[in-house]
N, C-alpha and C positions, 0 to 999 in steps of 0.2 A: 794256230793262233790262241785258242783257249786250252786249258790244262784238262783235257778230257781225251777219251779214246777215239781215234779215227776210225772211219770205214764202218760206221753204224748204218744197217739197211733199214729202210722204210717200205714194208710191204703193202702197198696201197693197192696193187692191182693182182695179187695172188689169190684165185679162189678157194684153193685147198687151205691155205692159212685162215682166210676169213671164216670158212665153215669151221675149221678147227676152233677158232676163237670163239665163235658163237656157241658151238658145242660146250665148250669149257666155262662158259659164262664169263669169259674176259670182256674186257673194253672192246668196244666197235672200233674199227680201223678208219674211223672218219677222220678228217683233217682237224687236228685240236685248234689250230689258228686260222681260221678260214678268211679273216680280214687281214692277214698277212700275204704279201705277194709271195711267190716262189723264187725268193733271192736267198743269197748266202746267210743272210741274217736269221731268216726263218729256219734254214736246214741246220745252222749252228746251235740254236736254241733246242731243237728237237732231238739232235744228236747228243747234246750234253744231257737231257733229261732222260733219254733213253739209256745212256751209259750208266748214270748214277742210279737208276732204278732197276737195272737188270743184275740179278743176284749172280750171273755167269760171267758179268763183265769185271775186269780188274779194276774198274773205277767205282764200282758199287758203293753206295752209301746207304746206311741204314736209315729208315724213316726218320728216327729220333733226332738224326742230325741234318736232315734236309730242311734248313732253314733259309728262307728267301726274304729279302727286305726290299722294300720300295720307298723312294722318296714320294711325295705326293706331288706338290705344285710343279707343273712342267713335266712330270713323269707319268701320273696317272690321270691328271685333269690340267686343263689349261692354265696358264698363270698371266696372260696379257689382258688388259693393258697395266693392270696392276694385280697384285695377290688378291685373290677373292676374299680373304679375311679382312683386307683392309677396306674393300669397297663395302663389305656387309658393316663394318664399323662406321664407316661415313654415313651411309644410310641410316644407321641406328643413331648416330648423334644428330642427324636432321630431326628425327622423331622425338628424341630428348629434349632438344632445343626448343622446339615447337611448344612443348608442354611446360618448359622452364628455361628461358633464356639466359638465367643467371649461371647456368653451367658452362658458358662459352667464356672461360676466364683467361684464355691466352689468344694471341693473334692467330696461331695454327688452329685452334678450335674454332674460331669465328671463321676463318676461311674455309675450312672444311664443312663446316655446317652451310655455307653459302654456295658450295659446290666448286670452289676455286681451289682445286687440288694441287695446281702448279705452285701456287703461294703456300698452302698449307704444307706441303712436303718439302718446300725448300729450306725448311728448318731440320731436315735430315732426321737421324735416329731421335733426337729428343722430340721432335714434332710428332712422328709416329707413335712414341711412347706415350705422349700427351693423350693422343687420340684413343689408342687402346686402352689406357687407364680409365678415360672417361666412360667409356662404352662396354669394358669387359669386367668392370669389378662393382662391387656393391649388390650382388645378387647371389643366389644360389647357383652351383653347377646345374643342378636341374632345370632351373629357369632359363639360364644361359643356352644350354643346349637345345632346349625347346625353341627359343628365339632363332637361333642359328639354323636349325633344322627347318623351321618354317620359312625363313629367307632364302635359304639354298634352293628350295623346293618351289617358291612363288616368284622370287625377284628375277629379272631378267637381264642378260648380259648385254652391256651396250653396243657391241658390235654384232653379235650373231643373232640376238633375240631369244636365245635358248635360256631356259631355266639353268642355273648354274649347276644342279645336279644332274643335267644332261650335257655339260660340258666335259665328261669324262672320255676318255680314250677307248673306243671299242676294242682295237688289238691288244691293249693292255688288260681289259676285262678278260678278254679270252686267255691270256697268258696266265692271269692269277688263277683261273678256273682249272687250265691245264696243269699248273703245278699242284695244286690241291688235289686233283683228281690223281696225280702220281705220288701222293704221299708228302707232300712238302707243306710246312706251316708257313703262312704268309703274313708278313707285318708290314706296317706303315712306319717308316722313320723320317721325319719331316721336321723342317723348321717352323711349320705352322703350328697354331695353338692346339694343344692336345684336345681340349674339350671341343674346339670348333670342329676338328676333324671326326671326333667320335659321333658328333650330331649326326652323322650321314654314313659314315665308313661302312657299317654293317649293311645298310640297304642298298647301297651302291656298289660295293666291292666285295661283299661277302665277307670282310675283315671284322671280326668283333672287337669291341672297345678295348679289351686287355691286350689285343695285338697292335694297338696304336701309341706310337711314341712320338712325342712331340715337345715343342717348347710349352713352358708352363709358368703361369704367374703365381704370385704368392695365394696362398689360401689357408683358411682355419676352419676348425669345427665350432660350430655354434648351435644354440637352440634357437629357432626362429617360429614365433608363435606356436611354441610348443613342440615343434618338429625338429629332431637332430639333423643338421644340415651341414654341407661342405659350402662355405661361402668364398666366392672369389674376391680377393683382396687386391689393393693396389701394389704394383711393383712387379718385378720380373724374378721368378726363382731360378729358371733355367732356360738357355738358349740352344735348341737342338740343331746346330748348324755346324758345318766345317769339322773341326777337331771334336765338337761336342757329340758328334752322331756316334763315332765308335764307343766313346765313354757310355753313352745312353745304352746301346745296344748290349755292352758288357753288363751294365747294371740291371737292366730290365729282361733281357733273355738269357744272358748268361753263357751264349754259344755265339762262335764266329760263324755268319752266315756263309753258306756255300753259293748262293746266288744272290747277286745285289744289282739294283737299276737305280739310276739317277738321271739327271739332264744337266746339271750346272756344276760349276767349281764349288758350290757349297757341298756338293756330294763326293769331292774328290777323297777326302780321308776316309769315309766309309767305304768307298770302293777299294782304296789302296789297302786298307786294314782287313776287309773282308776276303779279298783275293790273295793276301800274303799267306794265308793259312795252308796247312798241309792237305794234299789229296786234290780231288778236282774242284776247280772254283770257276765261277762265271760272273764276269763283271760286264755291264751293259749301260750304255749312255744313249738316252733319247736325244737325237740331233734335230731341232726344229728348222727344217729346210723348206716347209711347205708354205709359201706366202699365199697360195690360191685356197687351200682348205683350211688353213690355220694362221701361222705367222712363221717368218723366217727371221731368225735372230741367233747370236751366239756371242761373239767377242766383244762387241761394244753394247750390248744390251743392258738397259737399267734393271732389267727383271730376268733371272735365270742367266746370268752371263757365264759363258762357256769358252774358256781361254786354255787354261793349262789342260783340262781335260781333252780338247782337241789336239794339244801338242804331245801329250803322254800316253793316250789311250793305246796306241799301237804297241808301243814298249811295254806295257804292262799286259798286253793281251786282251785288252777290253773291246767288246764290240760297240761299234758306233752305228745306231740304227738311224737311217736315213728316211725321215718321215715321209718325204715326198716319194722315194723309191721303193720302200720297204713296205708300206702300209696302203692296202686297197682302200680303205676308209679311215676316217678320223674319229667321227662321232657316232654314236649309236642311230641307226636310221637314217644315214646318209651315204 
């Protein structure tokens, strides 16, 4: 299925091996992915990681080349009923409009401020851009990230009642940690705003700001009240989605990843390019199949549509992770 060595053994129950490992000061042989069920998905991941980190393996990859990239929305945290960044923008717009109603200069802005998202978003990309421009520009990057971080930690999701910062996937947190423990560098490569994700990525994922790649608005260097600052300006500079993702990885990382995970057709080109490289490669798609613990959606979804990925995953050798079957738990603490 994947391009890695077969027949990797996991010695979970051999006392002699355990003792030897402890005496050598090596990593304990505890389950690295305890929130994953013991299905083929879990065994494929572990087998790949063991193959590329074992110097005796024909598929060994040096640590400098162990690059792993992850989409964010729908891959590391939830994305329903709307992308969290858009929900943040609507909440911020309400606050701004309460202080100064004159900012509501378009029908989309007026509808969003009134909570009528159906009407607001009927205008498509143009309407979304109006909302993002009104709420994401005219401030420093530092001020924006402080605002976004506070919202993510204090606002509550309309369905689950959880803080948005607690809508992350426990199995994926374990996977990120496991990869880093095995010498991988982990990155986020997502269509979400780079400054929005950087507001919380290190705290919740252990991924530092410099390893977060995302969409970006225009920005400029200015002196604000005597302080050198980067200002967020109106307009979009780069959309990190679809074919833009491989371009961004090449520009920002400069290496083709050997491990890549996404959840939607917006990640297709990233998966395709990453797994087309020489040597062992691992592609993974999170398939949202769990209507009881999260949401079930794919082909017809307005968010995170997965159509081409479902059709072509097998031919590319990508792992389809069945959330309902492969995960013991979804969110931390449940």
